[in-house]
C-alpha positions in Angstrom: 7.5 -7.3 24.1 9.4 -4.7 22.2 8.2 -3.6 18.7 10.0 -1.0 16.6 7.7 1.3 14.6 8.7 3.3 11.5 7.9 6.8 12.7 9.0 8.3 9.3 7.0 5.9 7.1 3.7 6.3 5.3 1.8 9.3 4.0 1.1 10.8 7.4 4.3 10.6 9.4 5.1 11.2 12.2 1.6 11.9 13.5 -0.1 8.6 12.6 2.7 6.3 13.6 3.0 8.1 16.9 -0.7 8.0 17.6 -0.9 4.4 16.6 2.0 3.5 18.9 0.3 5.4 21.8 -2.9 3.5 21.2 -1.1 0.3 21.1 0.7 0.7 24.5 -2.7 1.7 26.0 -4.3 -1.5 24.7 -1.4 -4.0 25.2 0.1 -3.9 28.7 3.1 -6.0 27.8 4.2 -3.8 25.0 7.1 -1.3 24.6 7.4 0.7 21.4 10.6 2.1 19.8 9.7 5.0 17.5 12.4 5.0 14.8 12.7 8.3 12.9 14.2 11.9 13.1 14.4 12.6 16.8 13.1 16.2 16.8 10.3 15.4 14.4 9.1 12.5 16.6 9.7 14.4 19.9 7.6 17.3 18.7 4.7 15.1 17.9 5.0 13.2 21.2 5.0 16.5 23.2 1.4 16.9 22.3 0.3 13.8 24.2 0.4 12.3 27.7 1.8 8.8 27.9 3.9 6.3 29.9 7.4 7.5 29.0 8.9 4.1 30.1 7.1 2.4 27.3 7.8 4.8 24.4 11.4 5.4 23.3 12.8 7.4 20.4 15.5 5.9 18.2 17.0 8.7 16.1 17.3 8.0 12.3 17.7 11.3 10.5 17.2 10.0 6.9 13.7 9.4 5.5 12.9 6.9 2.7 10.2 8.6 0.6 7.4 6.6 -1.0 8.9 7.5 -4.4 12.4 6.3 -3.6 13.8 3.2 -5.2 14.0 0.0 -3.3 17.8 0.4 -2.8 17.3 3.7 -1.0 16.9 2.1 2.4 20.3 0.5 2.2 22.6 2.2 -0.3 21.5 5.8 -0.5 20.1 6.3 3.0 21.8 3.9 5.5 20.5 6.0 8.4 16.9 5.8 7.4 14.2 4.6 9.8 13.8 1.4 7.7 17.4 0.5 7.6 17.9 1.3 11.3 14.7 -0.5 12.5 15.5 -3.7 10.5 19.1 -3.6 11.8 17.9 -3.3 15.4 15.6 -6.3 14.8 18.5 -8.3 13.4 20.6 -7.5 16.5 17.8 -8.6 18.8 17.0 -5.2 20.1 13.4 -5.6 19.3 11.1 -8.5 18.5 9.7 -7.0 15.2 9.6 -4.0 13.0 6.5 -2.5 11.4 6.2 0.2 8.8 3.6 1.9 6.6 6.4 3.2 4.4 8.0 2.3 1.1 7.1 -1.4 0.6 9.9 -2.1 -1.9 12.5 -0.5 0.3 11.2 -2.4 3.4 11.3 -5.7 1.5 14.8 -5.1 0.2 16.0 -4.2 3.7 14.3 -7.2 5.2 15.8 -9.6 2.7 19.3 -8.1 2.8 19.6 -7.6 6.5 17.4 -10.3 8.0 18.0 -12.9 5.2 15.7 -15.7 4.3 14.3 -18.5 6.5 16.0 -21.9 6.1 14.7 -23.6 3.0 12.8 -20.6 1.6 13.7 -19.7 -2.0 11.9 -16.3 -2.0 10.0 -14.3 0.6 6.5 -13.1 -0.4 3.8 -10.6 0.5 0.4 -11.9 1.4 -2.7 -9.7 1.7 -6.1 -10.0 3.4 -9.1 -10.0 1.1 -12.7 -9.8 2.4 -15.2 -12.5 1.7 -18.7 -13.6 2.8 -17.0 -15.7 5.5 -14.4 -13.2 6.7 -10.9 -12.4 5.5 -8.9 -14.7 3.3 -5.4 -14.5 1.9 -4.0 -13.7 -1.6 -0.4 -14.6 -2.2 1.7 -13.0 -3.8 0.4 -9.4 -3.6 3.2 -7.6 -5.3 6.7 -8.8 -4.1 7.3 -11.3 -7.0 5.8 -10.3 -10.3 6.7 -13.8 -11.7 6.7 -17.0 -9.7 7.9 -20.6 -10.3 6.2 -23.8 -9.2 8.5 -24.3 -6.2 7.9 -20.8 -5.1 4.2 -21.2 -5.4 4.3 -24.3 -3.3 6.3 -22.6 -0.5 3.9 -19.6 -0.7 1.0 -21.9 -0.1 2.7 -23.7 2.8 3.7 -20.4 4.5 0.2 -19.1 3.9 -1.3 -22.1 5.6 0.8 -21.6 8.7 -0.3 -17.9 8.9 -3.9 -18.7 8.2 -4.1 -21.4 10.9 -2.1 -19.6 13.6 -3.2 -16.0 13.1 -6.5 -16.2 11.3 -7.8 -19.2 13.1 -8.6 -21.3 10.0 -8.0 -24.8 11.1 -7.5 -26.5 7.6 -6.9 -23.7 5.1 -7.9 -24.6 1.5 -5.5 -23.6 -1.2 -6.7 -22.5 -4.7 -4.7 -21.4 -7.8 -6.1 -18.3 -9.5 -6.6 -19.1 -13.1 -8.8 -18.4 -16.2 -10.9 -21.5 -15.6 -11.5 -24.3 -13.1 -10.4 -27.2 -15.3 -7.0 -28.6 -14.6 -5.7 -28.0 -18.1 -6.5 -24.3 -18.1 -3.9 -21.5 -18.3 -0.4 -21.1 -19.5 2.2 -23.9 -19.4 3.6 -22.2 -16.2 0.3 -22.3 -14.5 -0.1 -25.9 -15.4 3.3 -26.6 -13.8 2.3 -24.6 -10.7 -1.0 -26.6 -10.5 1.0 -29.9 -10.6 3.3 -28.6 -7.8 0.4 -27.5 -5.6 -1.1 -31.0 -5.8 1.4 -32.0 -3.1 -0.8 -30.1 -0.6 -3.7 -32.2 0.7 -6.0 -29.2 1.0 -5.3 -28.0 -2.6 -8.7 -27.6 -4.3 -7.4 -26.8 -7.8 -8.0 -23.8 -10.0 -10.3 -21.0 -8.9 -11.5 -18.0 -10.8 -11.8 -14.3 -9.8 -15.5 -14.7 -9.1 -14.7 -17.3 -6.4 -12.6 -15.0 -4.2 -15.5 -13.2 -2.4 -17.6 -16.3 -1.9 -15.0 -17.7 -0.8 -14.2 -20.9 -2.5 -10.7 -21.2 -0.9 -8.9 -19.7 2.1 -5.6 -19.0 0.3 -5.4 -17.9 -3.3 -2.0 -18.4 -5.0 -1.0 -16.1 -7.9 2.0 -14.1 -9.1 2.6 -10.6 -7.7 1.4 -8.9 -10.9 -2.1 -10.3 -10.8 -2.3 -10.4 -7.0 -1.5 -6.7 -6.8 -4.1 -5.9 -9.5 -6.8 -7.9 -7.6 -5.7 -6.1 -4.3 -6.0 -2.6 -5.8 -9.3 -3.5 -7.4 -10.7 -4.5 -4.0 -9.4 -1.3 -2.5 -11.4 0.7 -5.0 -14.7 -1.0 -4.5 -15.9 0.8 -1.4 -15.5 4.4 -2.7 -16.8 3.4 -6.1 -19.9 1.8 -4.7 -20.5 4.6 -2.3 -20.3 7.1 -5.2 -22.7 5.1 -7.3 -25.3 4.7 -4.5 -25.0 8.4 -3.5 -25.6 9.4 -7.1 -28.7 7.2 -7.3 -30.0 8.5 -4.0 -29.8 12.1 -5.2 -31.9 11.1 -8.2 -34.5 9.4 -6.0 -37.6 10.8 -4.3 -36.9 9.0 -1.0 -37.2 10.7 2.3 -34.0 11.9 4.1 -34.5 9.2 6.7 -34.6 6.5 4.0 -31.5 7.9 2.3 -29.6 8.0 5.7 -30.7 4.4 6.3 -29.4 3.2 2.9 -26.1 5.0 3.4 -25.6 3.5 6.9 -26.3 -0.1 5.6 -23.9 0.4 2.7 -21.1 1.6 5.0 -21.7 -1.3 7.3 -21.7 -3.7 4.4 -18.4 -2.4 3.0 -16.7 -2.4 6.4 -14.8 -5.7 5.6 -12.9 -3.9 2.8 -11.5 -1.4 5.4 -7.7 -2.1 5.6 -7.7 -0.5 9.1 -9.1 -3.6 10.6 -6.1 -5.6 9.5 -3.3 -3.0 9.7 -0.7 -4.9 7.8 0.9 -8.3 7.1 4.4 -9.7 7.6 6.8 -10.6 4.8 6.5 -14.4 4.8 9.8 -16.1 4.5 12.2 -13.5 5.9 14.3 -14.5 9.0 12.5 -12.1 11.3 9.2 -10.3 11.7 8.9 -7.4 9.3 5.3 -6.1 8.9 4.2 -3.8 6.1 1.0 -1.7 6.0 -0.8 0.6 3.7 0.9 4.0 2.9 -2.2 5.8 4.1 -2.4 4.0 7.4 -4.4 5.7 10.1 -3.5 5.5 13.8 -5.9 2.6 14.1 -4.3 0.8 11.2 -0.8 1.3 12.8 -2.1 0.0 16.1 -3.5 -3.1 14.4 -0.2 -3.5 12.5 1.6 -3.7 15.8 -0.9 -6.3 17.0 -0.1 -8.4 13.9 3.6 -8.3 14.7 3.0 -9.3 18.3 0.8 -12.2 17.2 3.4 -13.4 14.8 6.1 -13.4 17.5 3.9 -15.0 20.1 2.7 -17.8 17.7 6.3 -18.5 16.6 5.2 -18.2 12.9 8.8 -18.5 11.5 9.6 -21.6 13.4 6.4 -23.2 12.2 7.0 -22.1 8.6 10.4 -23.8 8.7 8.9 -27.0 10.0 6.3 -26.9 7.3 8.8 -26.5 4.5 11.5 -28.9 5.6 
């Protein structure tokens, strides 16, 4: 399998994408990686490592889409960027998927414009993993669509169910609608219309509240990208905030160093499910290809796991199953 990796994406390029790609070819025997980015920059980083040169190739793309660039930069202003070239290679069949820790808006724009939408899909979406007491669950949308319509919400739920079943191993994913109360009549008129639309799904459990996410009451939480992104960023902040609070309290305590070390270790282990490295990234659901986006601060481990997500999506024929679920 051939996966193209954005070697000029994220906060720590090219080092982390290169290290993540090297870790991936060491773990997955069937994998070849195309590192897409400024050739000299990538080659200089590769020169620091020993690797199977038959399984790592550099694709020169001299322009870099910065995290602060507008979404149109990947296509209009920087047509030779790693994002534009990587997605174009995927469109031409030169690789099975493209993964990036770079500019999310630019990657989504390039994916939609170059790859197009799957048959029957009105709007692609971004899903995100969220930890719970029973493992990771999905929140959809996580920022791609700040406003959604009832038909979009239904498609998001159906696409999410395919992903949750095929990749996450949840046999019958439950769908819930994030709302201000559990009762059917709660929320705005739009939320009531979305609720009615989601009733078409047999496993729809109705409205759920924010306190239900970590339990978890559902397996897929449907919301608009505005609220979904707020919930995502809140979750990302929890580990560091809790560690700071506990550290401050320990400093004020009279416990032994051994006890303090034990508490800190238990806290770190308990917060491990919030670590994005374990997931790596998620695909844009609904685009006619496999385009996976990860956190801008992705470590080499996160990049490696992002590549694994892309491989799983291809091997499980996610797009074909999404089309079958929609039509």
